[in-house]
N, C-alpha and C positions, 0 to 999 in steps of 0.2 A: 502670547504668552509662556512663557516653561517656567515651570516650578517641582524641586522639591522631592523627594519624597517626606525634606525638614518642615514643612513651605509646605507644604500641603494638607501635613497631616496639626500643623498648629494650623489651618485653614479652618480644618473640619472640627481641629482639637478631639483631635481622637488618636491612636500613639501610635504611635512610626511602624513597628512591628504589623501591625495592621494592617492600611496603606501597601509596604511590598508587601505586601500576607495575595491584595488584591491583583496587587502584578504580577509575581508570581503563576497565580490564576486564574490570569487572563485576563483577570475583571475589569480592568481598568487599562487604556492602552499607555504603554510612558514608552521612553526611547533610551535607548543606553549608551554613554556618548561615552564607552571606556572606566568612566571614575563612580560612576551615579546615576543615577535613571531620575527622568528629568520627563515630569507631568506636559500631558495642553490643557493647558483652563480649560477655556475655550469645552473642549473634549467630552473633558472630566465634569466640570461644567452640566455640560446637556445626559450628556450619563444619569449621574446625582437627581436631572430633572425626570429620567427615562419610568429608574427603582421609583424617585417617590406615585410616581402617577399608574404604577403597578402596584405597588400597596395597598393606592386608595381602589380602585380600582381591583383587587382581588379584597379590601374589607366594606366592600362595596355587594358583594356577590354574598360572602360569607354571613354576612348582617338581614341577607334577604329572606322573611322567610316558606316556608316548602312547604305550598298551592297544596289543598289537599287532590287527592284525588278523585276526578269526579265520574272513576269506573266501579268505584266503592256502591255498594250494593249495599241496605240493610235489612240482608233475612233473618227473620223470628224464626 
């Protein structure tokens, strides 16, 4: 099933210009039928899931404390 930019924007509660920008930056795959861009809903959903997973992994990585260096010696 294909969605227009307007339908995609409504689905995500985002501005149409933002969705169009993502298409032009090639962050979202879309087909241009001569009049409008059409976005495959399943591919877009997969893309969003991957981005969410990446954000979670990044947050997890950033939240880990830095371990103490075992090579540090207490010198007086």
